[in-house]
C-alpha positions as CSV (number, residue, x, y, z in Angstrom):
1,X,-18.9,12.5,-11.2
2,X,-17.4,11.9,-7.8
3,X,-13.6,11.5,-8.0
4,X,-12.5,13.0,-4.7
5,X,-11.2,9.8,-3.2
6,X,-11.9,6.1,-3.0
7,X,-12.9,6.4,0.6
8,X,-16.1,8.3,-0.5
9,X,-17.7,5.2,-1.9
10,X,-20.2,3.0,-0.1
11,X,-19.6,-0.7,0.8
12,X,-20.5,-3.6,-1.4
13,X,-23.5,-5.8,-0.6
14,X,-21.3,-8.7,0.5
15,X,-19.8,-6.6,3.2
16,X,-23.2,-5.2,4.4
17,X,-24.7,-8.7,4.5
18,X,-21.7,-10.0,6.5
19,X,-22.3,-7.2,9.0
20,X,-26.0,-8.2,9.4
21,X,-25.0,-11.8,9.9
22,X,-22.4,-10.8,12.5
23,X,-25.0,-8.7,14.3
24,X,-27.1,-11.8,15.2
25,X,-26.6,-13.1,18.7
26,X,-23.6,-12.8,21.0
27,X,-19.9,-12.8,20.4
28,X,-16.7,-12.4,22.5
29,X,-15.0,-9.1,22.2
30,X,-11.5,-7.6,21.6
31,X,-10.6,-10.0,18.8
32,X,-11.6,-13.2,20.5
33,X,-14.6,-13.7,18.1
34,X,-14.7,-16.8,16.0
35,X,-14.8,-14.6,12.9
36,X,-11.4,-13.3,13.7
37,X,-10.1,-16.9,13.8
38,X,-11.2,-17.3,10.2
39,X,-9.9,-13.9,9.1
40,X,-6.5,-14.8,10.5
41,X,-6.4,-18.0,8.5
42,X,-7.6,-16.1,5.4
43,X,-4.9,-13.5,5.6
44,X,-2.2,-16.1,6.3
45,X,-3.4,-18.0,3.2
46,X,-3.5,-14.9,1.0
47,X,0.0,-13.9,2.0
48,X,1.4,-17.5,2.0
49,X,2.6,-16.8,5.6
50,X,1.3,-19.5,8.0
51,X,3.1,-18.0,11.0
52,X,2.1,-14.4,10.4
53,X,0.6,-12.4,13.3
54,X,-2.6,-10.7,12.1
55,X,-4.4,-7.8,13.8
56,X,-7.3,-5.5,12.8
57,X,-7.7,-1.8,13.5
58,X,-10.3,0.7,12.3
59,X,-8.1,3.3,10.5
60,X,-5.1,3.4,8.2
61,X,-3.4,5.9,10.5
62,X,-3.6,3.4,13.4
63,X,-2.4,0.6,11.2
64,X,0.7,2.5,10.0
65,X,1.5,4.2,13.4
66,X,1.2,1.0,15.4
67,X,3.0,-1.2,12.9
68,X,5.9,1.2,12.7
69,X,6.0,1.8,16.5
70,X,6.3,-1.9,17.1
71,X,9.5,-2.0,15.1
72,X,11.4,1.1,16.3
73,X,12.7,2.8,19.4
74,X,12.2,6.5,20.3
75,X,15.7,7.4,19.2
76,X,15.3,5.9,15.7
77,X,14.9,7.5,12.3
78,X,12.0,6.3,10.2
79,X,13.0,6.7,6.5
80,X,10.1,7.5,4.1
81,X,9.4,9.5,1.0
82,X,8.8,13.2,1.6
83,X,5.2,12.8,0.2
84,X,4.5,9.6,2.0
85,X,1.1,9.4,3.8
86,X,2.8,9.0,7.2
87,X,4.6,12.3,6.5
88,X,1.9,14.4,4.9
89,X,-1.4,13.1,6.3
90,X,-1.1,11.5,9.7
91,X,-0.6,14.5,12.0
92,X,2.7,13.1,13.5
93,X,0.9,9.9,14.6
94,X,3.8,7.6,13.7
95,X,6.2,9.8,15.8
96,X,3.6,10.0,18.6
97,X,3.0,6.3,18.8
98,X,6.7,5.6,18.4
99,X,7.6,7.8,21.4
100,X,9.3,10.5,19.3
101,X,11.1,8.5,16.6
102,X,11.9,10.9,13.8
103,X,10.6,10.8,10.2
104,X,13.5,11.2,7.9
105,X,12.5,12.2,4.4
106,X,13.8,10.9,1.1
107,X,13.4,12.0,-2.5
108,X,12.4,10.3,-5.8
109,X,10.0,10.9,-8.7
110,X,6.3,10.2,-8.3
111,X,6.5,9.3,-4.6
112,X,8.9,6.4,-5.2
113,X,12.1,6.5,-3.2
114,X,15.3,6.8,-5.1
115,X,17.5,3.9,-4.1
116,X,20.6,6.1,-4.5
117,X,19.2,8.6,-2.0
118,X,18.4,5.9,0.5
119,X,21.8,4.3,0.1
120,X,23.6,7.7,0.6
121,X,21.5,8.6,3.6
122,X,22.2,5.3,5.3
123,X,25.8,5.4,4.5
124,X,26.1,8.8,6.0
125,X,24.2,8.0,9.2
126,X,26.2,8.4,12.4
127,X,26.1,6.1,15.4
128,X,27.1,9.0,17.7
129,X,24.8,9.5,20.7
130,X,23.9,13.0,19.4
131,X,22.0,11.7,16.3
132,X,18.9,9.7,15.5
133,X,19.8,6.1,14.7
134,X,18.6,4.4,11.6
135,X,15.5,2.4,12.5
136,X,13.1,1.5,9.7
137,X,12.2,2.0,6.1
138,X,8.6,2.7,5.2
139,X,7.3,2.4,1.6
140,X,3.8,3.4,0.3
141,X,2.1,1.3,-2.5
142,X,0.3,2.8,-4.3
143,X,2.3,6.0,-3.7
144,X,0.7,9.3,-2.7
145,X,1.2,10.4,-6.3
146,X,-0.6,7.5,-7.7
147,X,2.5,5.6,-9.0
148,X,3.3,2.0,-8.2
149,X,6.4,0.3,-6.8
150,X,7.2,-2.8,-8.8
151,X,8.1,-5.9,-6.9
152,X,11.7,-5.4,-8.1
153,X,11.8,-1.8,-6.8
154,X,10.6,-2.9,-3.4
155,X,13.1,-5.7,-3.3
156,X,16.0,-3.3,-4.2
157,X,15.0,-0.8,-1.5
158,X,14.4,-3.5,1.1
159,X,17.8,-5.0,0.4
160,X,19.5,-1.7,1.0
161,X,17.6,-1.3,4.3
162,X,18.4,-4.9,5.4
163,X,22.1,-4.3,4.6
164,X,22.0,-1.7,7.4
165,X,19.9,-3.9,9.7
166,X,16.6,-2.0,9.2
167,X,13.1,-3.6,9.0
168,X,10.8,-2.6,6.2
169,X,7.2,-1.4,6.6
170,X,4.7,-1.2,3.7
171,X,1.8,1.2,3.8
172,X,-0.7,-0.7,1.8
173,X,-3.8,1.5,2.0
174,X,-4.2,0.8,-1.7
175,X,-2.4,-2.5,-1.6
176,X,-5.1,-4.3,-3.6
177,X,-4.9,-1.8,-6.4
178,X,-1.1,-2.2,-6.5
179,X,-1.4,-6.0,-6.5
180,X,-4.0,-6.1,-9.4
181,X,-2.0,-3.6,-11.5
182,X,1.4,-5.3,-10.9
183,X,-0.1,-8.8,-11.5
184,X,1.8,-10.4,-8.6
185,X,0.9,-12.2,-5.4
186,X,0.8,-10.5,-2.0
187,X,3.7,-12.7,-0.9
188,X,5.8,-11.5,-3.9
189,X,5.1,-7.8,-3.0
190,X,5.8,-8.2,0.7
191,X,7.8,-10.8,2.6
192,X,9.5,-12.3,-0.4
193,X,10.7,-8.9,-1.4
194,X,12.0,-8.1,2.1
195,X,8.9,-6.5,3.8
196,X,8.6,-7.2,7.5
197,X,5.2,-5.7,8.2
198,X,2.3,-4.5,6.0
199,X,-0.7,-2.3,6.6
200,X,-3.2,-4.2,4.5
201,X,-5.8,-1.7,3.5
202,X,-9.6,-2.3,3.3
203,X,-11.3,1.1,3.8
204,X,-10.2,2.7,0.5
205,X,-11.3,-0.5,-1.4
206,X,-14.9,-0.8,-0.2
207,X,-14.9,-1.6,3.5
208,X,-16.7,0.6,6.1
209,X,-13.6,1.0,8.2
210,X,-11.0,-1.8,8.8
211,X,-7.3,-2.3,8.1
212,X,-5.2,-5.3,8.9
213,X,-1.6,-5.3,10.2
214,X,0.3,-8.3,9.0
215,X,3.5,-9.0,10.8
216,X,5.7,-11.7,9.2
217,X,7.8,-12.0,12.3
218,X,5.4,-13.2,15.0
219,X,8.0,-12.3,17.7
220,X,6.8,-8.7,17.3
221,X,3.2,-9.7,18.1
222,X,3.1,-9.1,21.8
223,X,4.4,-5.6,21.6
224,X,1.9,-4.8,18.9
225,X,-0.9,-6.1,21.1
226,X,0.1,-3.9,24.0
227,X,0.6,-0.8,21.8
228,X,-2.8,-1.3,20.2
229,X,-4.5,-1.5,23.6
230,X,-2.5,1.4,25.1
231,X,-3.2,3.5,22.0
232,X,-6.9,3.1,22.2
233,X,-7.3,1.0,19.1
234,X,-8.4,-2.4,20.5
235,X,-12.0,-2.4,19.4
236,X,-14.5,-3.9,21.9
237,X,-17.1,-5.1,19.5
238,X,-14.4,-6.5,17.3
239,X,-16.7,-8.9,15.4
240,X,-17.8,-6.0,13.2
241,X,-14.2,-5.5,12.0
242,X,-13.8,-9.2,11.5
243,X,-17.0,-9.5,9.5
244,X,-16.0,-6.8,7.1
245,X,-12.5,-8.4,6.5
246,X,-13.9,-11.9,6.2
247,X,-16.3,-10.8,3.4
248,X,-13.5,-8.8,1.8
249,X,-11.3,-11.8,1.5
250,X,-14.0,-14.4,0.5
251,X,-14.0,-15.5,-3.1
252,X,-11.4,-12.8,-4.0
253,X,-13.8,-9.9,-3.5
254,X,-10.9,-7.6,-2.5
255,X,-9.2,-8.2,-5.9
256,X,-12.5,-7.8,-7.8
257,X,-13.1,-4.4,-6.2
258,X,-9.6,-3.2,-6.9
259,X,-9.8,-4.4,-10.5
260,X,-13.0,-2.3,-11.0
261,X,-11.4,0.8,-9.5
262,X,-8.3,0.4,-11.7
263,X,-10.4,-0.2,-14.8
264,X,-12.4,3.0,-14.2
265,X,-9.2,4.9,-13.6
266,X,-7.7,3.6,-16.9
267,X,-10.9,4.7,-18.7
268,X,-10.6,8.1,-17.1
269,X,-7.0,8.3,-18.0
270,X,-7.8,7.8,-21.7
271,X,-10.6,10.4,-21.5
272,X,-8.3,13.0,-19.9
273,X,-5.6,12.4,-22.6
274,X,-8.2,12.6,-25.4
275,X,-9.6,15.8,-24.0
276,X,-6.1,17.4,-24.0
277,X,-5.3,17.3,-20.3
278,X,-1.7,16.7,-19.3
279,X,-0.9,13.9,-16.8
280,X,1.6,14.6,-14.1
281,X,2.5,11.2,-12.8
282,X,2.2,7.7,-14.2
283,X,-1.0,5.8,-13.2
284,X,-0.1,2.9,-11.0
285,X,-3.6,1.9,-10.1
286,X,-6.7,4.0,-9.4
287,X,-5.2,7.5,-8.9
288,X,-4.6,10.2,-11.5
289,X,-3.0,13.6,-11.3
290,X,-3.6,16.0,-14.2
291,X,-3.2,19.6,-15.2
292,X,-6.2,21.6,-16.5
293,X,-6.8,25.3,-17.2
294,X,-8.5,27.1,-14.4
295,X,-11.5,27.8,-16.7
296,X,-11.9,24.0,-17.2
297,X,-11.9,23.5,-13.5
298,X,-14.6,26.0,-13.0
299,X,-16.7,24.5,-15.7
300,X,-16.3,21.0,-14.3
301,X,-17.3,22.1,-10.8
302,X,-20.3,23.9,-12.3
303,X,-21.3,20.6,-14.0
304,X,-21.2,18.8,-10.7
305,X,-17.7,17.2,-10.7
306,X,-16.2,16.6,-7.3
307,X,-12.4,16.1,-6.9
308,X,-9.5,17.6,-5.1
309,X,-7.4,20.6,-6.2
310,X,-3.8,19.5,-5.7
311,X,-2.5,21.5,-4.0
312,X,-4.6,24.3,-2.7
313,X,-7.6,26.4,-3.9
314,X,-7.9,27.1,-7.6
315,X,-10.7,29.7,-7.3
316,X,-8.9,32.9,-8.3
317,X,-6.5,33.7,-11.2
318,X,-6.2,33.7,-15.0
319,X,-8.5,31.3,-16.9
320,X,-5.7,29.8,-18.9
321,X,-3.4,29.0,-16.0
322,X,-2.7,25.2,-15.7
323,X,-3.6,23.9,-12.3
324,X,-3.2,20.4,-10.8
325,X,-5.9,18.1,-9.6
326,X,-6.2,14.6,-8.3
327,X,-8.8,12.2,-9.5
328,X,-9.5,8.9,-7.8
329,X,-11.7,6.0,-9.0
330,X,-13.4,3.7,-6.5
331,X,-14.8,0.2,-6.8
332,X,-18.2,1.7,-7.4
333,X,-17.2,4.1,-10.1
334,X,-19.0,3.1,-13.3
335,X,-18.3,3.7,-17.0
336,X,-21.3,6.1,-17.0
337,X,-19.7,8.1,-14.2
338,X,-16.4,8.3,-16.2
339,X,-18.0,9.1,-19.5
340,X,-20.2,11.9,-18.1
341,X,-17.1,13.4,-16.6
342,X,-15.1,13.1,-19.8
343,X,-17.9,14.7,-21.8
344,X,-18.0,17.6,-19.4
345,X,-14.3,17.9,-19.5
346,X,-14.2,18.0,-23.3
347,X,-16.8,20.7,-23.3
348,X,-15.0,22.7,-20.6
349,X,-11.7,22.6,-22.5
350,X,-13.2,23.3,-25.9
351,X,-15.5,26.0,-24.6
């Protein structure tokens, strides 16, 4: 009953076998490996973007921070939702790598930016030397509250940004889950909707540790390469990143893994509703937020359930107080895992 996060799962056999194959013999480093040549072609094919610049890094924070930094100047404002991962969970890495560019926070339900808020904020921006200048819009899909931007919503926000000359970044740590749930192609969710650069996630969807940065304007490539090296994120034994990503993209494995996680989350969602829990945000993929009485939380933890309180520690207080929690299904979550949790939840609530 492990629902803390999708980065707590192991890696599928296909990825582990790919690493073993890559471990045989010798290979050039720093991305000059032949595996990376194949990965570059795979990603370009997946995104229907034959000219895209493609790079691998080991963490999502590096992918986001370096992608953003390659599109802004230190005096720029980076517009994002107030609960975006780059705001809440990256220890000012985007600002650091961008030389001090300022995150500017926007509102909207369920982690989805309100177009009106973006429009008003950009309309009110000043070009005076005293103020941060509009620089970039960053979206997160799935959002940090588990909801999903539709293709139409991305296109609307990107159009607003482009009308002010801003590039658009997509934090796609759970991009695969969003694609499967939306039923669209990667191209439709990115460059066709106005996205300039995407952090294409792998770690949360079954890889040991690799993310791709896909830049649809190759003119930005050289700057990214320099920033990646200067920032300490050019991996020497790069073939091990490449091997993971190649396996991930072969035969649609990345979509299969995301479909499994989404299906488990849907099963969990029905179980939560049936048990009487109240859901806080719409499920866009494989994340769920729900309210449960404190007594139910205690009973679930006693039964061995692992998940995050959201926010804070729920240890002390009245038994009947409703408290929020986050539940995340991974590619390796099974029906048995979900059913065991739902049974324990029903007993906790009824007891």
